mmCIF file of the protein (N, C-alpha, C, O) and its ligand, coordinates in Angstrom:
data_MODEL
# 
_entry.id   MODEL 
# 
loop_
_entity.id 
_entity.type 
_entity.pdbx_number_of_molecules 
1 polymer     1 
2 non-polymer 1 
# 
_entity_poly.entity_id                      1 
_entity_poly.type                           'polypeptide(L)' 
_entity_poly.nstd_linkage                   no 
_entity_poly.nstd_monomer                   no 
_entity_poly.pdbx_seq_one_letter_code       MESETSDLTAHSRCLNCGFEAPPGSEQWDQIEVPRLGEMTRCPDCGSTNVMSGR 
_entity_poly.pdbx_seq_one_letter_code_can   MESETSDLTAHSRCLNCGFEAPPGSEQWDQIEVPRLGEMTRCPDCGSTNVMSGR 
_entity_poly.pdbx_strand_id                 A 
# 
loop_
_entity_poly_seq.entity_id 
_entity_poly_seq.num 
_entity_poly_seq.mon_id 
_entity_poly_seq.hetero 
1 1  MET n 
1 2  GLU n 
1 3  SER n 
1 4  GLU n 
1 5  THR n 
1 6  SER n 
1 7  ASP n 
1 8  LEU n 
1 9  THR n 
1 10 ALA n 
1 11 HIS n 
1 12 SER n 
1 13 ARG n 
1 14 CYS n 
1 15 LEU n 
1 16 ASN n 
1 17 CYS n 
1 18 GLY n 
1 19 PHE n 
1 20 GLU n 
1 21 ALA n 
1 22 PRO n 
1 23 PRO n 
1 24 GLY n 
1 25 SER n 
1 26 GLU n 
1 27 GLN n 
1 28 TRP n 
1 29 ASP n 
1 30 GLN n 
1 31 ILE n 
1 32 GLU n 
1 33 VAL n 
1 34 PRO n 
1 35 ARG n 
1 36 LEU n 
1 37 GLY n 
1 38 GLU n 
1 39 MET n 
1 40 THR n 
1 41 ARG n 
1 42 CYS n 
1 43 PRO n 
1 44 ASP n 
1 45 CYS n 
1 46 GLY n 
1 47 SER n 
1 48 THR n 
1 49 ASN n 
1 50 VAL n 
1 51 MET n 
1 52 SER n 
1 53 GLY n 
1 54 ARG n 
# 
loop_
_struct_asym.id 
_struct_asym.entity_id 
A 1 
B 2 
# 
loop_
_chem_comp.id 
_chem_comp.type 
_chem_comp.mon_nstd_flag 
ALA 'L-peptide linking' y 
ARG 'L-peptide linking' y 
ASN 'L-peptide linking' y 
ASP 'L-peptide linking' y 
CYS 'L-peptide linking' y 
GLN 'L-peptide linking' y 
GLU 'L-peptide linking' y 
GLY 'peptide linking'   y 
HIS 'L-peptide linking' y 
ILE 'L-peptide linking' y 
LEU 'L-peptide linking' y 
MET 'L-peptide linking' y 
PHE 'L-peptide linking' y 
PRO 'L-peptide linking' y 
SER 'L-peptide linking' y 
THR 'L-peptide linking' y 
TRP 'L-peptide linking' y 
VAL 'L-peptide linking' y 
ZN  non-polymer         . 
# 
_pdbx_entity_nonpoly.entity_id   2 
_pdbx_entity_nonpoly.name        ? 
_pdbx_entity_nonpoly.comp_id     ZN 
# 
_pdbx_nonpoly_scheme.asym_id         B 
_pdbx_nonpoly_scheme.entity_id       2 
_pdbx_nonpoly_scheme.mon_id          ZN 
_pdbx_nonpoly_scheme.ndb_seq_num     1 
_pdbx_nonpoly_scheme.pdb_seq_num     101 
_pdbx_nonpoly_scheme.auth_seq_num    101 
_pdbx_nonpoly_scheme.pdb_mon_id      ZN 
_pdbx_nonpoly_scheme.auth_mon_id     ZN 
_pdbx_nonpoly_scheme.pdb_strand_id   A 
_pdbx_nonpoly_scheme.pdb_ins_code    . 
# 
loop_
_atom_site.group_PDB 
_atom_site.id 
_atom_site.type_symbol 
_atom_site.label_atom_id 
_atom_site.label_alt_id 
_atom_site.label_comp_id 
_atom_site.label_asym_id 
_atom_site.label_entity_id 
_atom_site.label_seq_id 
_atom_site.pdbx_PDB_ins_code 
_atom_site.Cartn_x 
_atom_site.Cartn_y 
_atom_site.Cartn_z 
_atom_site.occupancy 
_atom_site.B_iso_or_equiv 
_atom_site.pdbx_formal_charge 
_atom_site.auth_seq_id 
_atom_site.auth_comp_id 
_atom_site.auth_asym_id 
_atom_site.auth_atom_id 
_atom_site.pdbx_PDB_model_num 
ATOM   1   N  N  . MET A 1 1  ? -20.198 6.678  40.668 1.00 0.00 ? 1   MET A N  1 
ATOM   2   C  CA . MET A 1 1  ? -19.294 7.650  40.078 1.00 0.00 ? 1   MET A CA 1 
ATOM   3   C  C  . MET A 1 1  ? -18.541 6.975  38.879 1.00 0.00 ? 1   MET A C  1 
ATOM   4   O  O  . MET A 1 1  ? -18.061 5.847  38.988 1.00 0.00 ? 1   MET A O  1 
ATOM   5   N  N  . GLU A 1 2  ? -18.464 7.684  37.786 1.00 0.00 ? 2   GLU A N  1 
ATOM   6   C  CA . GLU A 1 2  ? -17.736 7.231  36.572 1.00 0.00 ? 2   GLU A CA 1 
ATOM   7   C  C  . GLU A 1 2  ? -16.289 7.673  36.659 1.00 0.00 ? 2   GLU A C  1 
ATOM   8   O  O  . GLU A 1 2  ? -15.969 8.856  36.539 1.00 0.00 ? 2   GLU A O  1 
ATOM   9   N  N  . SER A 1 3  ? -15.410 6.681  36.873 1.00 0.00 ? 3   SER A N  1 
ATOM   10  C  CA . SER A 1 3  ? -13.919 7.033  36.933 1.00 0.00 ? 3   SER A CA 1 
ATOM   11  C  C  . SER A 1 3  ? -13.232 6.924  35.601 1.00 0.00 ? 3   SER A C  1 
ATOM   12  O  O  . SER A 1 3  ? -12.143 7.471  35.427 1.00 0.00 ? 3   SER A O  1 
ATOM   13  N  N  . GLU A 1 4  ? -13.826 6.241  34.665 1.00 0.00 ? 4   GLU A N  1 
ATOM   14  C  CA . GLU A 1 4  ? -13.263 6.142  33.359 1.00 0.00 ? 4   GLU A CA 1 
ATOM   15  C  C  . GLU A 1 4  ? -14.296 6.217  32.212 1.00 0.00 ? 4   GLU A C  1 
ATOM   16  O  O  . GLU A 1 4  ? -15.485 5.951  32.391 1.00 0.00 ? 4   GLU A O  1 
ATOM   17  N  N  . THR A 1 5  ? -13.792 6.582  31.060 1.00 0.00 ? 5   THR A N  1 
ATOM   18  C  CA . THR A 1 5  ? -14.675 6.740  29.975 1.00 0.00 ? 5   THR A CA 1 
ATOM   19  C  C  . THR A 1 5  ? -15.316 5.468  29.509 1.00 0.00 ? 5   THR A C  1 
ATOM   20  O  O  . THR A 1 5  ? -14.594 4.498  29.276 1.00 0.00 ? 5   THR A O  1 
ATOM   21  N  N  . SER A 1 6  ? -16.595 5.396  29.356 1.00 0.00 ? 6   SER A N  1 
ATOM   22  C  CA . SER A 1 6  ? -17.225 4.185  28.800 1.00 0.00 ? 6   SER A CA 1 
ATOM   23  C  C  . SER A 1 6  ? -17.851 4.423  27.506 1.00 0.00 ? 6   SER A C  1 
ATOM   24  O  O  . SER A 1 6  ? -18.583 5.395  27.319 1.00 0.00 ? 6   SER A O  1 
ATOM   25  N  N  . ASP A 1 7  ? -17.576 3.543  26.587 1.00 0.00 ? 7   ASP A N  1 
ATOM   26  C  CA . ASP A 1 7  ? -18.150 3.591  25.293 1.00 0.00 ? 7   ASP A CA 1 
ATOM   27  C  C  . ASP A 1 7  ? -19.416 2.770  25.102 1.00 0.00 ? 7   ASP A C  1 
ATOM   28  O  O  . ASP A 1 7  ? -19.884 2.568  23.982 1.00 0.00 ? 7   ASP A O  1 
ATOM   29  N  N  . LEU A 1 8  ? -19.924 2.332  26.151 1.00 0.00 ? 8   LEU A N  1 
ATOM   30  C  CA . LEU A 1 8  ? -21.058 1.456  26.162 1.00 0.00 ? 8   LEU A CA 1 
ATOM   31  C  C  . LEU A 1 8  ? -22.328 2.260  25.603 1.00 0.00 ? 8   LEU A C  1 
ATOM   32  O  O  . LEU A 1 8  ? -23.246 1.729  24.977 1.00 0.00 ? 8   LEU A O  1 
ATOM   33  N  N  . THR A 1 9  ? -22.243 3.597  25.916 1.00 0.00 ? 9   THR A N  1 
ATOM   34  C  CA . THR A 1 9  ? -23.433 4.393  25.463 1.00 0.00 ? 9   THR A CA 1 
ATOM   35  C  C  . THR A 1 9  ? -23.207 4.773  23.957 1.00 0.00 ? 9   THR A C  1 
ATOM   36  O  O  . THR A 1 9  ? -22.173 5.334  23.596 1.00 0.00 ? 9   THR A O  1 
ATOM   37  N  N  . ALA A 1 10 ? -24.151 4.464  23.156 1.00 0.00 ? 10  ALA A N  1 
ATOM   38  C  CA . ALA A 1 10 ? -24.021 4.728  21.700 1.00 0.00 ? 10  ALA A CA 1 
ATOM   39  C  C  . ALA A 1 10 ? -24.061 6.266  21.477 1.00 0.00 ? 10  ALA A C  1 
ATOM   40  O  O  . ALA A 1 10 ? -24.841 7.009  22.073 1.00 0.00 ? 10  ALA A O  1 
ATOM   41  N  N  . HIS A 1 11 ? -23.166 6.661  20.583 1.00 0.00 ? 11  HIS A N  1 
ATOM   42  C  CA . HIS A 1 11 ? -23.111 8.134  20.343 1.00 0.00 ? 11  HIS A CA 1 
ATOM   43  C  C  . HIS A 1 11 ? -22.599 8.260  18.791 1.00 0.00 ? 11  HIS A C  1 
ATOM   44  O  O  . HIS A 1 11 ? -21.896 7.394  18.271 1.00 0.00 ? 11  HIS A O  1 
ATOM   45  N  N  . SER A 1 12 ? -23.000 9.347  18.170 1.00 0.00 ? 12  SER A N  1 
ATOM   46  C  CA . SER A 1 12 ? -22.580 9.723  16.875 1.00 0.00 ? 12  SER A CA 1 
ATOM   47  C  C  . SER A 1 12 ? -21.484 10.803 17.004 1.00 0.00 ? 12  SER A C  1 
ATOM   48  O  O  . SER A 1 12 ? -21.521 11.699 17.848 1.00 0.00 ? 12  SER A O  1 
ATOM   49  N  N  . ARG A 1 13 ? -20.531 10.641 16.116 1.00 0.00 ? 13  ARG A N  1 
ATOM   50  C  CA . ARG A 1 13 ? -19.396 11.587 16.142 1.00 0.00 ? 13  ARG A CA 1 
ATOM   51  C  C  . ARG A 1 13 ? -19.253 12.278 14.822 1.00 0.00 ? 13  ARG A C  1 
ATOM   52  O  O  . ARG A 1 13 ? -19.393 11.646 13.775 1.00 0.00 ? 13  ARG A O  1 
ATOM   53  N  N  . CYS A 1 14 ? -18.970 13.595 14.840 1.00 0.00 ? 14  CYS A N  1 
ATOM   54  C  CA . CYS A 1 14 ? -18.604 14.325 13.658 1.00 0.00 ? 14  CYS A CA 1 
ATOM   55  C  C  . CYS A 1 14 ? -17.135 14.121 13.361 1.00 0.00 ? 14  CYS A C  1 
ATOM   56  O  O  . CYS A 1 14 ? -16.261 14.432 14.171 1.00 0.00 ? 14  CYS A O  1 
ATOM   57  N  N  . LEU A 1 15 ? -16.884 13.581 12.158 1.00 0.00 ? 15  LEU A N  1 
ATOM   58  C  CA . LEU A 1 15 ? -15.559 13.195 11.821 1.00 0.00 ? 15  LEU A CA 1 
ATOM   59  C  C  . LEU A 1 15 ? -14.684 14.511 11.447 1.00 0.00 ? 15  LEU A C  1 
ATOM   60  O  O  . LEU A 1 15 ? -13.456 14.479 11.369 1.00 0.00 ? 15  LEU A O  1 
ATOM   61  N  N  . ASN A 1 16 ? -15.416 15.590 11.242 1.00 0.00 ? 16  ASN A N  1 
ATOM   62  C  CA . ASN A 1 16 ? -14.690 16.780 10.898 1.00 0.00 ? 16  ASN A CA 1 
ATOM   63  C  C  . ASN A 1 16 ? -14.187 17.608 12.124 1.00 0.00 ? 16  ASN A C  1 
ATOM   64  O  O  . ASN A 1 16 ? -13.063 18.109 12.092 1.00 0.00 ? 16  ASN A O  1 
ATOM   65  N  N  . CYS A 1 17 ? -14.963 17.750 13.141 1.00 0.00 ? 17  CYS A N  1 
ATOM   66  C  CA . CYS A 1 17 ? -14.578 18.508 14.233 1.00 0.00 ? 17  CYS A CA 1 
ATOM   67  C  C  . CYS A 1 17 ? -14.560 17.726 15.525 1.00 0.00 ? 17  CYS A C  1 
ATOM   68  O  O  . CYS A 1 17 ? -14.055 18.235 16.526 1.00 0.00 ? 17  CYS A O  1 
ATOM   69  N  N  . GLY A 1 18 ? -15.066 16.561 15.554 1.00 0.00 ? 18  GLY A N  1 
ATOM   70  C  CA . GLY A 1 18 ? -15.089 15.721 16.724 1.00 0.00 ? 18  GLY A CA 1 
ATOM   71  C  C  . GLY A 1 18 ? -16.240 15.884 17.720 1.00 0.00 ? 18  GLY A C  1 
ATOM   72  O  O  . GLY A 1 18 ? -16.222 15.336 18.822 1.00 0.00 ? 18  GLY A O  1 
ATOM   73  N  N  . PHE A 1 19 ? -17.219 16.642 17.299 1.00 0.00 ? 19  PHE A N  1 
ATOM   74  C  CA . PHE A 1 19 ? -18.440 16.802 18.158 1.00 0.00 ? 19  PHE A CA 1 
ATOM   75  C  C  . PHE A 1 19 ? -19.099 15.482 18.328 1.00 0.00 ? 19  PHE A C  1 
ATOM   76  O  O  . PHE A 1 19 ? -19.172 14.664 17.411 1.00 0.00 ? 19  PHE A O  1 
ATOM   77  N  N  . GLU A 1 20 ? -19.575 15.290 19.517 1.00 0.00 ? 20  GLU A N  1 
ATOM   78  C  CA . GLU A 1 20 ? -20.158 14.062 19.826 1.00 0.00 ? 20  GLU A CA 1 
ATOM   79  C  C  . GLU A 1 20 ? -21.586 14.233 20.497 1.00 0.00 ? 20  GLU A C  1 
ATOM   80  O  O  . GLU A 1 20 ? -21.743 15.153 21.299 1.00 0.00 ? 20  GLU A O  1 
ATOM   81  N  N  . ALA A 1 21 ? -22.524 13.463 20.226 1.00 0.00 ? 21  ALA A N  1 
ATOM   82  C  CA . ALA A 1 21 ? -23.860 13.465 20.827 1.00 0.00 ? 21  ALA A CA 1 
ATOM   83  C  C  . ALA A 1 21 ? -24.583 12.136 20.589 1.00 0.00 ? 21  ALA A C  1 
ATOM   84  O  O  . ALA A 1 21 ? -24.252 11.436 19.632 1.00 0.00 ? 21  ALA A O  1 
ATOM   85  N  N  . PRO A 1 22 ? -25.515 11.781 21.388 1.00 0.00 ? 22  PRO A N  1 
ATOM   86  C  CA . PRO A 1 22 ? -26.309 10.506 21.115 1.00 0.00 ? 22  PRO A CA 1 
ATOM   87  C  C  . PRO A 1 22 ? -26.969 10.555 19.804 1.00 0.00 ? 22  PRO A C  1 
ATOM   88  O  O  . PRO A 1 22 ? -27.478 11.616 19.444 1.00 0.00 ? 22  PRO A O  1 
ATOM   89  N  N  . PRO A 1 23 ? -27.011 9.492  19.039 1.00 0.00 ? 23  PRO A N  1 
ATOM   90  C  CA . PRO A 1 23 ? -27.661 9.483  17.783 1.00 0.00 ? 23  PRO A CA 1 
ATOM   91  C  C  . PRO A 1 23 ? -29.148 9.761  18.028 1.00 0.00 ? 23  PRO A C  1 
ATOM   92  O  O  . PRO A 1 23 ? -29.760 9.276  18.979 1.00 0.00 ? 23  PRO A O  1 
ATOM   93  N  N  . GLY A 1 24 ? -29.737 10.640 17.033 1.00 0.00 ? 24  GLY A N  1 
ATOM   94  C  CA . GLY A 1 24 ? -31.150 11.041 17.225 1.00 0.00 ? 24  GLY A CA 1 
ATOM   95  C  C  . GLY A 1 24 ? -31.326 12.103 18.207 1.00 0.00 ? 24  GLY A C  1 
ATOM   96  O  O  . GLY A 1 24 ? -32.446 12.566 18.422 1.00 0.00 ? 24  GLY A O  1 
ATOM   97  N  N  . SER A 1 25 ? -30.293 12.513 18.810 1.00 0.00 ? 25  SER A N  1 
ATOM   98  C  CA . SER A 1 25 ? -30.411 13.652 19.762 1.00 0.00 ? 25  SER A CA 1 
ATOM   99  C  C  . SER A 1 25 ? -30.733 14.994 19.124 1.00 0.00 ? 25  SER A C  1 
ATOM   100 O  O  . SER A 1 25 ? -30.329 15.262 17.993 1.00 0.00 ? 25  SER A O  1 
ATOM   101 N  N  . GLU A 1 26 ? -31.467 15.844 19.853 1.00 0.00 ? 26  GLU A N  1 
ATOM   102 C  CA . GLU A 1 26 ? -31.818 17.129 19.305 1.00 0.00 ? 26  GLU A CA 1 
ATOM   103 C  C  . GLU A 1 26 ? -30.598 17.986 19.091 1.00 0.00 ? 26  GLU A C  1 
ATOM   104 O  O  . GLU A 1 26 ? -30.649 19.039 18.457 1.00 0.00 ? 26  GLU A O  1 
ATOM   105 N  N  . GLN A 1 27 ? -29.505 17.508 19.635 1.00 0.00 ? 27  GLN A N  1 
ATOM   106 C  CA . GLN A 1 27 ? -28.260 18.364 19.427 1.00 0.00 ? 27  GLN A CA 1 
ATOM   107 C  C  . GLN A 1 27 ? -27.785 18.312 18.024 1.00 0.00 ? 27  GLN A C  1 
ATOM   108 O  O  . GLN A 1 27 ? -27.040 19.191 17.592 1.00 0.00 ? 27  GLN A O  1 
ATOM   109 N  N  . TRP A 1 28 ? -28.191 17.308 17.286 1.00 0.00 ? 28  TRP A N  1 
ATOM   110 C  CA . TRP A 1 28 ? -27.835 17.150 15.888 1.00 0.00 ? 28  TRP A CA 1 
ATOM   111 C  C  . TRP A 1 28 ? -28.840 17.867 15.027 1.00 0.00 ? 28  TRP A C  1 
ATOM   112 O  O  . TRP A 1 28 ? -30.017 17.957 15.376 1.00 0.00 ? 28  TRP A O  1 
ATOM   113 N  N  . ASP A 1 29 ? -28.384 18.376 13.908 1.00 0.00 ? 29  ASP A N  1 
ATOM   114 C  CA . ASP A 1 29 ? -29.265 19.024 12.967 1.00 0.00 ? 29  ASP A CA 1 
ATOM   115 C  C  . ASP A 1 29 ? -29.712 17.918 11.969 1.00 0.00 ? 29  ASP A C  1 
ATOM   116 O  O  . ASP A 1 29 ? -28.873 17.174 11.461 1.00 0.00 ? 29  ASP A O  1 
ATOM   117 N  N  . GLN A 1 30 ? -30.996 17.819 11.699 1.00 0.00 ? 30  GLN A N  1 
ATOM   118 C  CA . GLN A 1 30 ? -31.448 16.832 10.768 1.00 0.00 ? 30  GLN A CA 1 
ATOM   119 C  C  . GLN A 1 30 ? -31.809 17.572 9.432  1.00 0.00 ? 30  GLN A C  1 
ATOM   120 O  O  . GLN A 1 30 ? -32.627 18.492 9.452  1.00 0.00 ? 30  GLN A O  1 
ATOM   121 N  N  . ILE A 1 31 ? -31.221 17.186 8.318  1.00 0.00 ? 31  ILE A N  1 
ATOM   122 C  CA . ILE A 1 31 ? -31.488 17.841 7.090  1.00 0.00 ? 31  ILE A CA 1 
ATOM   123 C  C  . ILE A 1 31 ? -31.936 16.929 6.069  1.00 0.00 ? 31  ILE A C  1 
ATOM   124 O  O  . ILE A 1 31 ? -31.544 15.762 6.068  1.00 0.00 ? 31  ILE A O  1 
ATOM   125 N  N  . GLU A 1 32 ? -32.769 17.398 5.157  1.00 0.00 ? 32  GLU A N  1 
ATOM   126 C  CA . GLU A 1 32 ? -33.320 16.581 3.995  1.00 0.00 ? 32  GLU A CA 1 
ATOM   127 C  C  . GLU A 1 32 ? -32.420 16.741 2.827  1.00 0.00 ? 32  GLU A C  1 
ATOM   128 O  O  . GLU A 1 32 ? -32.219 17.862 2.360  1.00 0.00 ? 32  GLU A O  1 
ATOM   129 N  N  . VAL A 1 33 ? -31.831 15.607 2.299  1.00 0.00 ? 33  VAL A N  1 
ATOM   130 C  CA . VAL A 1 33 ? -30.957 15.714 1.063  1.00 0.00 ? 33  VAL A CA 1 
ATOM   131 C  C  . VAL A 1 33 ? -31.692 14.935 -0.015 1.00 0.00 ? 33  VAL A C  1 
ATOM   132 O  O  . VAL A 1 33 ? -32.087 13.786 0.185  1.00 0.00 ? 33  VAL A O  1 
ATOM   133 N  N  . PRO A 1 34 ? -31.870 15.590 -1.177 1.00 0.00 ? 34  PRO A N  1 
ATOM   134 C  CA . PRO A 1 34 ? -32.389 14.813 -2.350 1.00 0.00 ? 34  PRO A CA 1 
ATOM   135 C  C  . PRO A 1 34 ? -31.661 13.613 -2.663 1.00 0.00 ? 34  PRO A C  1 
ATOM   136 O  O  . PRO A 1 34 ? -30.436 13.610 -2.787 1.00 0.00 ? 34  PRO A O  1 
ATOM   137 N  N  . ARG A 1 35 ? -32.414 12.552 -2.798 1.00 0.00 ? 35  ARG A N  1 
ATOM   138 C  CA . ARG A 1 35 ? -31.912 11.181 -3.206 1.00 0.00 ? 35  ARG A CA 1 
ATOM   139 C  C  . ARG A 1 35 ? -31.345 10.517 -2.019 1.00 0.00 ? 35  ARG A C  1 
ATOM   140 O  O  . ARG A 1 35 ? -31.431 9.290  -1.963 1.00 0.00 ? 35  ARG A O  1 
ATOM   141 N  N  . LEU A 1 36 ? -30.780 11.163 -1.069 1.00 0.00 ? 36  LEU A N  1 
ATOM   142 C  CA . LEU A 1 36 ? -30.131 10.465 0.037  1.00 0.00 ? 36  LEU A CA 1 
ATOM   143 C  C  . LEU A 1 36 ? -31.150 10.424 1.267  1.00 0.00 ? 36  LEU A C  1 
ATOM   144 O  O  . LEU A 1 36 ? -30.989 9.618  2.183  1.00 0.00 ? 36  LEU A O  1 
ATOM   145 N  N  . GLY A 1 37 ? -32.123 11.263 1.243  1.00 0.00 ? 37  GLY A N  1 
ATOM   146 C  CA . GLY A 1 37 ? -33.019 11.297 2.351  1.00 0.00 ? 37  GLY A CA 1 
ATOM   147 C  C  . GLY A 1 37 ? -32.554 12.171 3.500  1.00 0.00 ? 37  GLY A C  1 
ATOM   148 O  O  . GLY A 1 37 ? -31.912 13.199 3.284  1.00 0.00 ? 37  GLY A O  1 
ATOM   149 N  N  . GLU A 1 38 ? -32.872 11.770 4.703  1.00 0.00 ? 38  GLU A N  1 
ATOM   150 C  CA . GLU A 1 38 ? -32.515 12.494 5.880  1.00 0.00 ? 38  GLU A CA 1 
ATOM   151 C  C  . GLU A 1 38 ? -31.097 12.217 6.322  1.00 0.00 ? 38  GLU A C  1 
ATOM   152 O  O  . GLU A 1 38 ? -30.665 11.065 6.363  1.00 0.00 ? 38  GLU A O  1 
ATOM   153 N  N  . MET A 1 39 ? -30.389 13.243 6.643  1.00 0.00 ? 39  MET A N  1 
ATOM   154 C  CA . MET A 1 39 ? -29.004 13.077 7.089  1.00 0.00 ? 39  MET A CA 1 
ATOM   155 C  C  . MET A 1 39 ? -28.831 13.886 8.388  1.00 0.00 ? 39  MET A C  1 
ATOM   156 O  O  . MET A 1 39 ? -29.542 14.833 8.723  1.00 0.00 ? 39  MET A O  1 
ATOM   157 N  N  . THR A 1 40 ? -27.823 13.400 9.049  1.00 0.00 ? 40  THR A N  1 
ATOM   158 C  CA . THR A 1 40 ? -27.352 14.091 10.321 1.00 0.00 ? 40  THR A CA 1 
ATOM   159 C  C  . THR A 1 40 ? -26.352 15.090 10.002 1.00 0.00 ? 40  THR A C  1 
ATOM   160 O  O  . THR A 1 40 ? -25.397 14.801 9.281  1.00 0.00 ? 40  THR A O  1 
ATOM   161 N  N  . ARG A 1 41 ? -26.519 16.311 10.518 1.00 0.00 ? 41  ARG A N  1 
ATOM   162 C  CA . ARG A 1 41 ? -25.553 17.395 10.307 1.00 0.00 ? 41  ARG A CA 1 
ATOM   163 C  C  . ARG A 1 41 ? -25.038 17.867 11.688 1.00 0.00 ? 41  ARG A C  1 
ATOM   164 O  O  . ARG A 1 41 ? -25.778 17.978 12.666 1.00 0.00 ? 41  ARG A O  1 
ATOM   165 N  N  . CYS A 1 42 ? -23.708 18.137 11.695 1.00 0.00 ? 42  CYS A N  1 
ATOM   166 C  CA . CYS A 1 42 ? -23.102 18.660 12.812 1.00 0.00 ? 42  CYS A CA 1 
ATOM   167 C  C  . CYS A 1 42 ? -23.515 20.111 13.080 1.00 0.00 ? 42  CYS A C  1 
ATOM   168 O  O  . CYS A 1 42 ? -23.376 20.974 12.213 1.00 0.00 ? 42  CYS A O  1 
ATOM   169 N  N  . PRO A 1 43 ? -24.007 20.360 14.245 1.00 0.00 ? 43  PRO A N  1 
ATOM   170 C  CA . PRO A 1 43 ? -24.414 21.767 14.507 1.00 0.00 ? 43  PRO A CA 1 
ATOM   171 C  C  . PRO A 1 43 ? -23.229 22.715 14.780 1.00 0.00 ? 43  PRO A C  1 
ATOM   172 O  O  . PRO A 1 43 ? -23.364 23.938 14.830 1.00 0.00 ? 43  PRO A O  1 
ATOM   173 N  N  . ASP A 1 44 ? -22.123 22.107 14.944 1.00 0.00 ? 44  ASP A N  1 
ATOM   174 C  CA . ASP A 1 44 ? -20.951 22.857 15.270 1.00 0.00 ? 44  ASP A CA 1 
ATOM   175 C  C  . ASP A 1 44 ? -20.192 23.416 14.064 1.00 0.00 ? 44  ASP A C  1 
ATOM   176 O  O  . ASP A 1 44 ? -19.800 24.582 14.007 1.00 0.00 ? 44  ASP A O  1 
ATOM   177 N  N  . CYS A 1 45 ? -20.009 22.474 13.076 1.00 0.00 ? 45  CYS A N  1 
ATOM   178 C  CA . CYS A 1 45 ? -19.279 22.854 11.921 1.00 0.00 ? 45  CYS A CA 1 
ATOM   179 C  C  . CYS A 1 45 ? -20.070 22.749 10.573 1.00 0.00 ? 45  CYS A C  1 
ATOM   180 O  O  . CYS A 1 45 ? -19.582 23.147 9.516  1.00 0.00 ? 45  CYS A O  1 
ATOM   181 N  N  . GLY A 1 46 ? -21.323 22.191 10.667 1.00 0.00 ? 46  GLY A N  1 
ATOM   182 C  CA . GLY A 1 46 ? -22.160 22.137 9.579  1.00 0.00 ? 46  GLY A CA 1 
ATOM   183 C  C  . GLY A 1 46 ? -21.788 20.931 8.640  1.00 0.00 ? 46  GLY A C  1 
ATOM   184 O  O  . GLY A 1 46 ? -22.325 20.830 7.536  1.00 0.00 ? 46  GLY A O  1 
ATOM   185 N  N  . SER A 1 47 ? -20.931 20.084 9.056  1.00 0.00 ? 47  SER A N  1 
ATOM   186 C  CA . SER A 1 47 ? -20.502 18.937 8.292  1.00 0.00 ? 47  SER A CA 1 
ATOM   187 C  C  . SER A 1 47 ? -21.506 17.833 8.317  1.00 0.00 ? 47  SER A C  1 
ATOM   188 O  O  . SER A 1 47 ? -22.131 17.629 9.357  1.00 0.00 ? 47  SER A O  1 
ATOM   189 N  N  . THR A 1 48 ? -21.714 17.093 7.235  1.00 0.00 ? 48  THR A N  1 
ATOM   190 C  CA . THR A 1 48 ? -22.617 15.907 7.288  1.00 0.00 ? 48  THR A CA 1 
ATOM   191 C  C  . THR A 1 48 ? -21.712 14.667 7.348  1.00 0.00 ? 48  THR A C  1 
ATOM   192 O  O  . THR A 1 48 ? -22.192 13.549 7.161  1.00 0.00 ? 48  THR A O  1 
ATOM   193 N  N  . ASN A 1 49 ? -20.512 14.839 7.586  1.00 0.00 ? 49  ASN A N  1 
ATOM   194 C  CA . ASN A 1 49 ? -19.555 13.707 7.685  1.00 0.00 ? 49  ASN A CA 1 
ATOM   195 C  C  . ASN A 1 49 ? -19.546 13.222 9.098  1.00 0.00 ? 49  ASN A C  1 
ATOM   196 O  O  . ASN A 1 49 ? -18.560 13.327 9.829  1.00 0.00 ? 49  ASN A O  1 
ATOM   197 N  N  . VAL A 1 50 ? -20.813 12.627 9.493  1.00 0.00 ? 50  VAL A N  1 
ATOM   198 C  CA . VAL A 1 50 ? -20.973 12.113 10.903 1.00 0.00 ? 50  VAL A CA 1 
ATOM   199 C  C  . VAL A 1 50 ? -21.129 10.619 10.899 1.00 0.00 ? 50  VAL A C  1 
ATOM   200 O  O  . VAL A 1 50 ? -21.935 10.016 10.190 1.00 0.00 ? 50  VAL A O  1 
ATOM   201 N  N  . MET A 1 51 ? -20.271 10.060 11.770 1.00 0.00 ? 51  MET A N  1 
ATOM   202 C  CA . MET A 1 51 ? -20.264 8.673  11.943 1.00 0.00 ? 51  MET A CA 1 
ATOM   203 C  C  . MET A 1 51 ? -21.276 8.233  12.962 1.00 0.00 ? 51  MET A C  1 
ATOM   204 O  O  . MET A 1 51 ? -21.206 8.683  14.106 1.00 0.00 ? 51  MET A O  1 
ATOM   205 N  N  . SER A 1 52 ? -22.232 7.363  12.608 1.00 0.00 ? 52  SER A N  1 
ATOM   206 C  CA . SER A 1 52 ? -23.298 7.004  13.472 1.00 0.00 ? 52  SER A CA 1 
ATOM   207 C  C  . SER A 1 52 ? -22.919 5.806  14.327 1.00 0.00 ? 52  SER A C  1 
ATOM   208 O  O  . SER A 1 52 ? -22.516 4.776  13.787 1.00 0.00 ? 52  SER A O  1 
ATOM   209 N  N  . GLY A 1 53 ? -23.032 5.906  15.579 1.00 0.00 ? 53  GLY A N  1 
ATOM   210 C  CA . GLY A 1 53 ? -22.670 4.790  16.524 1.00 0.00 ? 53  GLY A CA 1 
ATOM   211 C  C  . GLY A 1 53 ? -23.892 4.078  16.914 1.00 0.00 ? 53  GLY A C  1 
ATOM   212 O  O  . GLY A 1 53 ? -24.950 4.703  16.985 1.00 0.00 ? 53  GLY A O  1 
ATOM   213 N  N  . ARG A 1 54 ? -23.836 2.831  17.171 1.00 0.00 ? 54  ARG A N  1 
ATOM   214 C  CA . ARG A 1 54 ? -24.906 2.032  17.583 1.00 0.00 ? 54  ARG A CA 1 
ATOM   215 C  C  . ARG A 1 54 ? -24.556 1.143  18.745 1.00 0.00 ? 54  ARG A C  1 
ATOM   216 O  O  . ARG A 1 54 ? -25.401 0.382  19.216 1.00 0.00 ? 54  ARG A O  1 
HETATM 217 ZN ZN . ZN  B 2 .  ? -18.567 19.011 13.270 1.00 0.00 2 101 ZN  A ZN 1 
# 
């Protein structure tokens, strides 16, 4: 049983709305941006201001 929050599991977090999901998860939208390549986009608010956790 997990009695306290563990940050050992890597996750990415949307800095705009706080949405969290594992990096590379299908929960994230992947978009192609010219010059920047592939970026992770929040499915909740559509922001690309996502912090990648490792
Ligand atoms: Zn968001």
